[in-house]
N, C-alpha and C positions, 0 to 999 in steps of 0.2 A: 891970143893963146892964154887968155886969162883963166880958162877952164881947165888947162893942163897941169896936173900935179904930180908929184913922186908917188910911186906906189905905196911907200911907207906913210904918206900923208893920209891915206884911207883910213888909218886907225884912229885918227882925230875925230872922224865922224861916227864911230861905232862905240856905244857903251855897253857895259855889262848888262845882260838882260834884254838887249834889243832883239827885235824881230828882223831878219835879213831875208829878202827876196833874192834867191840866187838863180840866175839864168843857166840854162843847160838841159841836155838830154843825153844821158850818159855823160860822156866828156864832150860831146859836141856843143859848142856854143857856151862853154863853161869858162868864167874869168879865172883862170889858173893863177895868174900873177896875183890878183887881188886875194885869192884864197890862200896862197902861200904866205902872204904878209900876215893874214889873221892867224894862220896856224903857228906862225913863230911869235905871236904876241901873247899876252896873258889875259886876253879878253876870255870871259866866261859866262855860263848861263845863257848863251845865245839860243834863239829859236830860228831855224832855218826853213823856209818855204821853198821847196825845189822839187822837180820831178823824182829825183833819187839822190842818194848821198855818194855820188861819184864812184870810184872803185877803190879797192883796197890801197891806201896810201896815195892816192891821187885825188885831186879836186877836193870835194867836201870830205873825202875820206881822210885827208889829213888833218881837218879839224876835229873829226871824231877821235882819231888817235891822240891828237894834242890835249883833248879835254876841254875844247872850247864849247861844245855843244850841250845844251839841256833837253832840247826837243827838236824833232824833225816832222815836218808836215809835208806830205808828198804821196806820190802814187806807187813807186817801184823801188823797194829797198833791197830786193834780194840779190841785185847785181854786186852788192857789197856785203860780204860774208861778216865783216866786222860790225856792221850796223845791226845785223840780226843778233849777233852775239852779245853786242853791248845791250840790247833791248832784253834778251833773255836773262842778263845779269842785273837787269833794273837800273842800269847806268844811263839809259837813253829813253826818253819818252817818244812814242811814235803815234802820229795821228794819220791814219790811212785815208786818202782822198782819191776817189776815182779821177782818172786823168782829165777827162772832159769837164768835170765838176771843178777840178783844180783851176783849169784855164779860165772857166767862166767866172769862178769866184775872184780871181785876180782881176779880170776885165771889169767886174762890178765895182771892186775896190777902187780901180782907176776912173771909173765913170761917175762915181758919187752915188752908187746904187747900194742900198742896204743888203741885199741878198736876192735870192730867187728859188723858185720851185722846180724841182726836177723829179723824173720817175726813177733815175738812176740810184740804186742801193736800197729802194723801198723793200722792206721785209728782210733786210740783212742787219747784221750787227752794226754796220756803219750808220744805220738809221736810229739806232737806240738813243733816246732822249731828245730826238729832234722833232719839231712840229710837223704833223702830217695833215694833209688837206686833201679832200676829193674835189677834183675838177673835171668836169664832163664825164663823171662816172669813173675817173682813174685816180689812182693813189699817188700823190706826190709828197716829197719832203722838202722842208725849207733849208737852204744852204746860205749861211752868212757870207758876205763879202770878205775877202782877204786883202788886208793893207799891211805894209811894212814900214819900219823906221828907216831903213836903207835898203835900196836896191843895188846890187852889184851885178853888172850884166856884160855881156861879150858882144862886141861888133867887129866886122870886118874893116870897115873904114869909117873915119869920121872927118868932118871939115873942122876948122878952128872955132866955128861957132858951136859945134856939138850936134850937127845933124848926122845921123847914123844910117848906115846900110849893113847888111848882114850876109853871111856866107851859106847860101843854100839852106840846108836843114839846121844850121847853126843858129838860124833865126829862132826857132822853137818858142820858148816862153819869154824871151828877152824883151820884145816890144811891149808886151802886156805888163811886165814888171816894171818897166820904165814909166808906166802912168800911175803906179799904185804905191809909191813909197814918198816919204817926205824928202829924202836925199836920194839922188841917183848918180852912181859913179859908173862909167862906162870904160871897160878895158878895151883897147883897139889895137889892131895890127898896124894900121897906117892912119897918119893924120895928114890931110891935104889943105890947101887954102880954101877959104869960103868962096863959093862959086864953082868950084872944080867938080862938084857931084851934081849930076843931072837932078834937078828938083823932083822929076818924076820918079827917080830911084830912091829917093829919101823915105825910110820907113818910119824912123823915129825922129820927129822934129826936135830942134835943139832946145825948144822951151821946156822939154822935159828932162834935159840932161844938165846935171850941176857941175859935173867934173869929168875929165878925161884922163886916162892913165894908159901910157904905151905898154904893150905887152912884152914880156920878156921871153915869150915862147914863139916859135916859128913852126910852120907847117912843112913836115917832110913826109913824102909818101902817104899823104892824107892824114897823118897823125901830128898833133902839137907836140913838140919836144922843147925843152929848155934850151935857149940859145947859149952859147958858150962865149 
């Protein structure tokens, strides 16, 4: 259990100005316990790479209200009105990245690939300032790989070594992010002994995972709520 730490210990690995890769799609597969710790801290000027900014007052939405964030990189921010309003006030930088491009850019970051060419967003404002190339008669733009200082991800179950499995669509961006950051902290619902997870079911091998934190949230009626 050398990888098991307290949720508050997460703050030791995050510095002001860091780039965080944060798993989740909406609130599904979101490391809510770890985000609560950051929201209650004095960390500032963080850049978060995530599909969205949670919901109002939940998940990454807490960090937004707490003033921890400088910039958000992701695909779908309108699920949280607070994010749109903060951007309108000039309090939050937003970099919009198409969802497939976001996933591939993180994958490239984890695979040691500098970037890739894609047709997505050619001719739009997203393409402004980006290298364009014609391949086989079609226009492509270059997208750089995305890497983070710390990845905070959510897993259904881990063993004591740090092998991870995920909860259906809660998998989303989490496995990709586990490969693309210098430090990886996984919030998990359950920890079992090494060997209790069928190797064929492991999605994220333990070598990618630095630390484990037990979640303080439980799933009730398909929704994660804070345990009492």
